[in-house]
DRENNU-259449 format. One record per residue: residue number from 1; residue in three letters; z negated, y, x negated of N, C-alpha, C in turn. Coordinates in pm, whole numbers, plus 50000, padded with zeros to 5 digits. Atoms other than C-alpha are relative to their C-alpha. Layout:
BEGIN
+------+------+-------+-------+-------+-------+-------+-------+-------+-------+-------+
| resi | resn |   n.z |   n.y |   n.x |  ca.z |  ca.y |  ca.x |   c.z |   c.y |   c.x |
+------+------+-------+-------+-------+-------+-------+-------+-------+-------+-------+
|  NUM |  ALA |     Z |     Y |     X |     Z |     Y |     X |     Z |     Y |     X |
...
+------+------+-------+-------+-------+-------+-------+-------+-------+-------+-------+
REM end
This chain:
BEGIN
+------+------+-------+-------+-------+-------+-------+-------+-------+-------+-------+
| resi | resn |   n.z |   n.y |   n.x |  ca.z |  ca.y |  ca.x |   c.z |   c.y |   c.x |
+------+------+-------+-------+-------+-------+-------+-------+-------+-------+-------+
|    1 |  GLN | 49931 | 50024 | 49877 | 80527 | 34733 | 63658 | 50122 | 50093 | 50002 |
|    2 |  VAL | 49883 | 49922 | 49995 | 80874 | 34853 | 63729 | 50038 | 50021 | 50149 |
|    3 |  GLN | 49949 | 49974 | 49869 | 80994 | 35027 | 64046 | 50144 | 50043 | 49990 |
|    4 |  LEU | 49852 | 49976 | 49997 | 81363 | 35042 | 64128 | 50041 | 50068 | 50128 |
|    5 |  VAL | 49949 | 49930 | 49871 | 81530 | 35291 | 64365 | 50151 | 50023 | 49985 |
|    6 |  GLU | 49857 | 49982 | 49993 | 81893 | 35273 | 64453 | 50037 | 50120 | 50077 |
|    7 |  SER | 49941 | 49878 | 49931 | 82105 | 35564 | 64562 | 50147 | 49993 | 49990 |
|    8 |  GLY | 49858 | 49985 | 50013 | 82464 | 35656 | 64617 | 50079 | 49927 | 50111 |
|    9 |  GLY | 49921 | 50071 | 49897 | 82557 | 35439 | 64910 | 50042 | 50095 | 50106 |
|   10 |  GLY | 49951 | 49917 | 49892 | 82730 | 35562 | 65221 | 50126 | 49944 | 50059 |
|   11 |  LEU | 49878 | 50044 | 49932 | 83049 | 35549 | 65422 | 50123 | 50045 | 49913 |
|   12 |  VAL | 49884 | 49972 | 50085 | 83371 | 35521 | 65215 | 50125 | 49938 | 50068 |
|   13 |  GLN | 49877 | 50058 | 49947 | 83734 | 35463 | 65326 | 50050 | 49898 | 49905 |
|   14 |  ALA | 49939 | 50104 | 50077 | 83912 | 35159 | 65205 | 50099 | 50060 | 49905 |
|   15 |  GLY | 49919 | 49944 | 50106 | 84080 | 35222 | 64874 | 49922 | 50107 | 49926 |
|   16 |  GLY | 50076 | 49892 | 50059 | 83816 | 35483 | 64787 | 49904 | 49952 | 49896 |
|   17 |  SER | 50090 | 50031 | 50103 | 83551 | 35494 | 64525 | 49857 | 50055 | 50030 |
|   18 |  SER | 50143 | 49962 | 49984 | 83170 | 35525 | 64509 | 49924 | 49963 | 49881 |
|   19 |  ARG | 50086 | 50032 | 50114 | 82904 | 35514 | 64243 | 49855 | 49988 | 50047 |
|   20 |  LEU | 50143 | 50028 | 49966 | 82565 | 35354 | 64292 | 49918 | 50021 | 49877 |
|   21 |  SER | 50099 | 49979 | 50114 | 82265 | 35440 | 64076 | 49868 | 49925 | 50037 |
|   22 |  CYS | 50130 | 50067 | 49982 | 81946 | 35245 | 64027 | 49907 | 50058 | 49894 |
|   23 |  ALA | 50095 | 49938 | 50089 | 81662 | 35450 | 63878 | 49874 | 49922 | 49986 |
|   24 |  ALA | 50116 | 50078 | 50019 | 81377 | 35270 | 63723 | 49882 | 50082 | 49942 |
|   25 |  SER | 50126 | 49932 | 50051 | 81018 | 35386 | 63662 | 49949 | 49909 | 49888 |
|   26 |  GLY | 50060 | 50084 | 50111 | 80818 | 35266 | 63363 | 50075 | 50020 | 49871 |
|   27 |  ARG | 49945 | 49971 | 50142 | 80877 | 35272 | 62989 | 50072 | 49874 | 49949 |
|   28 |  THR | 49946 | 50123 | 50055 | 81007 | 34912 | 62962 | 50142 | 49971 | 50050 |
|   29 |  PHE | 49868 | 50028 | 49946 | 81348 | 34957 | 63129 | 50096 | 49932 | 49907 |
|   30 |  SER | 49902 | 50054 | 50096 | 81537 | 34882 | 62814 | 49971 | 49856 | 49961 |
|   31 |  SER | 50033 | 50139 | 50030 | 81362 | 34546 | 62786 | 50065 | 49905 | 50103 |
|   32 |  TYR | 49952 | 50079 | 49892 | 81521 | 34424 | 63112 | 50152 | 49986 | 50000 |
|   33 |  ASP | 49864 | 50019 | 49954 | 81851 | 34271 | 63183 | 50010 | 50047 | 50152 |
|   34 |  MET | 49993 | 49943 | 49867 | 81980 | 34436 | 63507 | 50118 | 49949 | 50076 |
|   35 |  GLY | 49885 | 50048 | 49920 | 82203 | 34336 | 63791 | 50007 | 50066 | 50131 |
|   36 |  TRP | 49972 | 49959 | 49865 | 82356 | 34430 | 64124 | 50027 | 49880 | 50083 |
|   37 |  PHE | 49974 | 50101 | 49902 | 82351 | 34210 | 64424 | 50033 | 50063 | 50131 |
|   38 |  ARG | 49975 | 49943 | 49871 | 82468 | 34258 | 64777 | 49979 | 49895 | 50111 |
|   39 |  GLN | 50018 | 50089 | 49881 | 82406 | 34120 | 65120 | 50062 | 50058 | 50126 |
|   40 |  ALA | 49933 | 49957 | 49881 | 82637 | 34155 | 65414 | 49930 | 49939 | 50120 |
|   41 |  PRO | 50068 | 50044 | 49879 | 82518 | 34105 | 65775 | 50035 | 49847 | 50018 |
|   42 |  GLY | 49977 | 50144 | 49967 | 82476 | 33728 | 65850 | 50029 | 49920 | 49880 |
|   43 |  LYS | 49966 | 50069 | 50115 | 82536 | 33635 | 65492 | 49887 | 50000 | 49896 |
|   44 |  GLU | 50111 | 50011 | 50103 | 82319 | 33532 | 65190 | 50029 | 50113 | 49899 |
|   45 |  ARG | 49988 | 49906 | 50108 | 82258 | 33776 | 64906 | 50083 | 49935 | 49895 |
|   46 |  GLU | 49907 | 50047 | 50097 | 82526 | 33741 | 64641 | 49994 | 50084 | 49880 |
|   47 |  PHE | 49985 | 49925 | 50122 | 82570 | 33836 | 64281 | 50121 | 50082 | 49993 |
|   48 |  VAL | 49893 | 49912 | 50011 | 82785 | 34130 | 64207 | 50038 | 50020 | 49855 |
|   49 |  ALA | 49976 | 49970 | 50146 | 82747 | 34229 | 63839 | 49861 | 50003 | 49930 |
|   50 |  ALA | 50118 | 49993 | 50077 | 82496 | 34217 | 63557 | 50032 | 50064 | 49860 |
|   51 |  ILE | 49985 | 49937 | 50131 | 82437 | 34389 | 63230 | 49877 | 49973 | 49912 |
|   52 |  SER | 50109 | 50034 | 50082 | 82224 | 34294 | 62931 | 49916 | 50123 | 49965 |
|   53 |  TRP | 50090 | 49885 | 50032 | 81930 | 34498 | 62811 | 50059 | 50103 | 49914 |
|   54 |  SER | 49935 | 49908 | 50095 | 82142 | 34654 | 62535 | 50125 | 50069 | 50059 |
|   55 |  GLY | 49878 | 49951 | 49947 | 82441 | 34713 | 62754 | 50129 | 49941 | 49943 |
|   56 |  ARG | 49885 | 50058 | 50075 | 82668 | 34514 | 62527 | 50069 | 49891 | 50075 |
|   57 |  LYS | 49942 | 50112 | 49926 | 82721 | 34226 | 62765 | 50004 | 50034 | 50151 |
|   58 |  THR | 49988 | 49985 | 49856 | 82845 | 34253 | 63120 | 50063 | 49877 | 50063 |
|   59 |  TYR | 49950 | 50116 | 49921 | 82921 | 33998 | 63393 | 50035 | 50045 | 50134 |
|   60 |  TYR | 49957 | 49960 | 49870 | 83107 | 34026 | 63717 | 50036 | 49875 | 50087 |
|   61 |  ALA | 49950 | 50098 | 49906 | 83164 | 33821 | 64025 | 50152 | 50014 | 50012 |
|   62 |  ASP | 49855 | 49996 | 49993 | 83532 | 33728 | 64064 | 50048 | 50095 | 50104 |
|   63 |  SER | 49953 | 49914 | 49884 | 83551 | 33926 | 64392 | 50004 | 50144 | 49966 |
|   64 |  VAL | 49998 | 49858 | 50040 | 83485 | 34257 | 64209 | 50052 | 50025 | 49867 |
|   65 |  LYS | 49946 | 49986 | 50136 | 83628 | 34197 | 63866 | 50127 | 50083 | 50000 |
|   66 |  GLY | 49890 | 49911 | 50008 | 83867 | 34470 | 63772 | 49991 | 50122 | 50094 |
|   67 |  ARG | 50018 | 49893 | 49910 | 83744 | 34698 | 64046 | 49861 | 50075 | 49979 |
|   68 |  PHE | 50135 | 49948 | 50010 | 83370 | 34745 | 63978 | 49967 | 50010 | 49851 |
|   69 |  THR | 50045 | 49990 | 50139 | 83211 | 34858 | 63647 | 49850 | 50027 | 49997 |
|   70 |  ILE | 50141 | 49976 | 50008 | 82847 | 34821 | 63568 | 49966 | 50064 | 49861 |
|   71 |  SER | 50043 | 49931 | 50119 | 82674 | 35042 | 63308 | 49856 | 50036 | 50004 |
|   72 |  ARG | 50139 | 49959 | 50002 | 82334 | 35162 | 63206 | 49976 | 50114 | 49894 |
|   73 |  ASP | 50040 | 49903 | 50092 | 82174 | 35451 | 63032 | 49844 | 49990 | 49980 |
|   74 |  ASN | 50140 | 50027 | 50028 | 81845 | 35344 | 62875 | 49920 | 50123 | 49981 |
|   75 |  ALA | 50075 | 49877 | 50024 | 81750 | 35701 | 62781 | 49963 | 50061 | 50136 |
|   76 |  LYS | 50031 | 49949 | 49861 | 81760 | 35784 | 63160 | 49938 | 49898 | 50089 |
|   77 |  ASN | 50066 | 50104 | 49915 | 81611 | 35455 | 63278 | 50088 | 49979 | 50127 |
|   78 |  THR | 49912 | 50009 | 49886 | 81918 | 35422 | 63506 | 50114 | 49906 | 49977 |
|   79 |  MET | 49887 | 50091 | 50001 | 82181 | 35163 | 63584 | 50102 | 50054 | 50107 |
|   80 |  TYR | 49900 | 49952 | 49912 | 82507 | 35239 | 63756 | 50095 | 49883 | 50039 |
|   81 |  LEU | 49893 | 50089 | 49962 | 82779 | 35055 | 63951 | 50112 | 50096 | 50056 |
|   82 |  GLN | 49883 | 49923 | 49955 | 83114 | 35234 | 63969 | 50085 | 49906 | 50086 |
|   83 |  MET | 49925 | 50090 | 49907 | 83305 | 35086 | 64260 | 50133 | 50071 | 50035 |
|   84 |  ASN | 49861 | 49946 | 49973 | 83686 | 35152 | 64288 | 50071 | 49905 | 50089 |
|   85 |  SER | 49908 | 50086 | 49917 | 83952 | 35022 | 64525 | 49915 | 49924 | 50103 |
|   86 |  LEU | 50092 | 50070 | 49903 | 83684 | 34949 | 64782 | 50071 | 49936 | 50117 |
|   87 |  LYS | 49938 | 50074 | 49885 | 83765 | 34695 | 65059 | 49896 | 49989 | 50103 |
|   88 |  PRO | 50096 | 50025 | 49887 | 83608 | 34643 | 65397 | 49903 | 49890 | 49972 |
|   89 |  GLU | 50090 | 50115 | 50024 | 83467 | 34314 | 65271 | 49892 | 50034 | 49892 |
|   90 |  ASP | 50109 | 49956 | 50092 | 83258 | 34515 | 65013 | 49881 | 50060 | 50078 |
|   91 |  THR | 50107 | 49948 | 49918 | 83048 | 34642 | 65301 | 49875 | 49909 | 49989 |
|   92 |  ALA | 50128 | 50067 | 50013 | 82685 | 34541 | 65241 | 49894 | 50083 | 49958 |
|   93 |  VAL | 50115 | 49927 | 50069 | 82345 | 34645 | 65136 | 50002 | 49958 | 49861 |
|   94 |  TYR | 49992 | 50036 | 50147 | 82349 | 34664 | 64755 | 49862 | 50023 | 49949 |
|   95 |  TYR | 50134 | 50001 | 50061 | 82028 | 34582 | 64564 | 50020 | 49999 | 49845 |
|   96 |  CYS | 50004 | 50018 | 50141 | 81943 | 34630 | 64203 | 49883 | 49913 | 49961 |
|   97 |  LYS | 50099 | 50099 | 50049 | 81746 | 34372 | 64012 | 49970 | 50016 | 49856 |
|   98 |  ALA | 50039 | 50000 | 50143 | 81553 | 34374 | 63685 | 49933 | 49877 | 49970 |
|   99 |  ALA | 50051 | 50132 | 50040 | 81474 | 34057 | 63504 | 50014 | 49984 | 49853 |
|  100 |  GLY | 49992 | 50025 | 50143 | 81431 | 33918 | 63157 | 49910 | 49876 | 49960 |
|  101 |  PRO | 50082 | 50108 | 50045 | 81286 | 33633 | 62955 | 49848 | 50028 | 50001 |
|  102 |  ARG | 50139 | 49983 | 49996 | 80918 | 33601 | 63032 | 49957 | 50135 | 50058 |
|  103 |  LEU | 50031 | 49874 | 49930 | 80931 | 33916 | 63240 | 49999 | 49979 | 50149 |
|  104 |  PRO | 49991 | 50008 | 49852 | 80862 | 33964 | 63611 | 50127 | 50044 | 50055 |
|  105 |  VAL | 49876 | 49958 | 49937 | 81152 | 34007 | 63844 | 49972 | 50107 | 50100 |
|  106 |  TYR | 50021 | 49894 | 49911 | 81181 | 34332 | 64034 | 50127 | 50029 | 50078 |
|  107 |  TRP | 49883 | 49967 | 49912 | 81413 | 34429 | 64326 | 49978 | 50147 | 50049 |
|  108 |  GLY | 50003 | 49876 | 49928 | 81500 | 34763 | 64468 | 49999 | 49981 | 50152 |
|  109 |  GLN | 50002 | 50005 | 49852 | 81491 | 34846 | 64840 | 50140 | 49986 | 50065 |
|  110 |  GLY | 49855 | 50013 | 49945 | 81870 | 34848 | 64876 | 50056 | 50128 | 50049 |
|  111 |  THR | 49925 | 49885 | 49954 | 82134 | 35101 | 64963 | 50125 | 49950 | 50075 |
|  112 |  GLN | 49894 | 50048 | 49915 | 82393 | 35058 | 65238 | 50139 | 50064 | 49950 |
|  113 |  VAL | 49859 | 49952 | 50027 | 82770 | 35078 | 65147 | 50084 | 49945 | 50112 |
|  114 |  THR | 49915 | 50036 | 49886 | 83004 | 35080 | 65438 | 50142 | 50041 | 49967 |
|  115 |  VAL | 49862 | 49977 | 50033 | 83380 | 35054 | 65372 | 50084 | 49993 | 50132 |
|  116 |  SER | 49923 | 50000 | 49872 | 83594 | 35159 | 65674 | 50153 | 49969 | 49968 |
|  117 |  SER | 49862 | 50041 | 50019 | 83946 | 35019 | 65717 | 50089 | 50108 | 50058 |
+------+------+-------+-------+-------+-------+-------+-------+-------+-------+-------+
REM end
């Protein structure tokens, strides 16, 4: 079983930066593709970014492309999301997700990111 714990959220001014972390328990972290999702009040959860198990492939939503960078350190069982040029519309609860072929899907509990204008 994998447990995911997000951290790094908080209040940031528009135009600022923040880095989220997702720490995973268990020895199988490197087997999982990982992703970040977010959910704003009154909206559905949406995809933000994803990274393959090896870290070689990354994917981004158009809304964050060029501003956010996803990365992972398999030796530390941790995934990151570097967020730059933040906008008020980036305000949401950010969740990390672990998934893979024939593997269970796991979600973290979420961390709040609030961008003030």
